[in-house]
N, C-alpha and C positions, 0 to 999 in steps of 0.2 A: 466503594467508589463514590467520591464526592462530585459535586457539580463541576468544579474546576477540572478534575481529572477527565470527566466525560467530555467537557468542552475541548480539552487538549487532544483527546482521541479524534474528535470530529475535525478539528483544524489540521492535525497531522494527516488524517485520512484524506481530507480534501486536497491538501497540497501534494501529497505523494500520489494520489490517484490521478490528479490533473497532470502532473509531470509524466507519469507513466503513460497516460493516454496520448500525450504529445509524442513521446518516444515511439510508442507502438502504433501511432497514426489512427487512433480510434476516437480522437477528441471531437470530431464532428458528429459522431453518433452517440456520444455520451453526454449526459447532463451533470449537474452538480451532485445530485443524489447518487448517481452511479459512480462518480469520482470518489465520493466519500466512502461508499460501500467497498469499492475496489481497494482504496487506500487502507481501510481498517482490516479487511481480510488479508491484504498484502502485508500488513504489519505482523500478523500471526504467521504467515508463510515465511516472510523474511526473517523473523526471529527464530523460527524453527530451522531454516536452512543455515543461517549464520551460526546457530548453536551446534549444528552438526559439523560445521567446519572449524569449530573451536574458537569462533570469533565473538560469540555471545551477543546476539542482537538486542539492542537496548530500545524498548518501545514504551517505557514507563513514564517518560516525561516529554515535554515540548522542547526539543532541541534538534540540532542537525543530525545527530546519530539516529534519533527516532525517525526522522523524515527519511534519511537514507535507507534505513532498515525497511521501512514501509514501502519506499519506492522500489527497492530490489524485489520485494515480495509481490508488489503490484505488477511489475513488469513480468515476473514469472507467471502470475495469475492470468494476465491478458494474453501471454504467449500460449498457455495451455488452452484457454478459451478459443483462441484463434485456431489451434490445431483440432479441437473438438468440432468446431463449426465446419471445418473443411472436410472432415471424415464423413 
C-alpha cells in the first residue's frame, strides 16, 4: 500500500463517514477523526455486504463507487452502533 493509496482511503473514509453521519444525524457528536474511522470501517462493511448481494463493492480507488460503497457500510455501522447504545 503506497502513500497515495493510503491517502485515497483517508479521503474516501472522511467523505463517506461525514455523509453517513449527516444521514444518521450523528454529525454534531462526531469529529473528523471519527468520520474517517467510520468511513474506512464502513468501506469494509459495505464491500462485504455488496459482495454478498453479488454487486461487488469497489473500495480500491478514489471514485464514486468507492465512496458509495463506504457510505453504505458507514450507514450500516452507525445504525448498529445506535442499536447497541440503546440496548
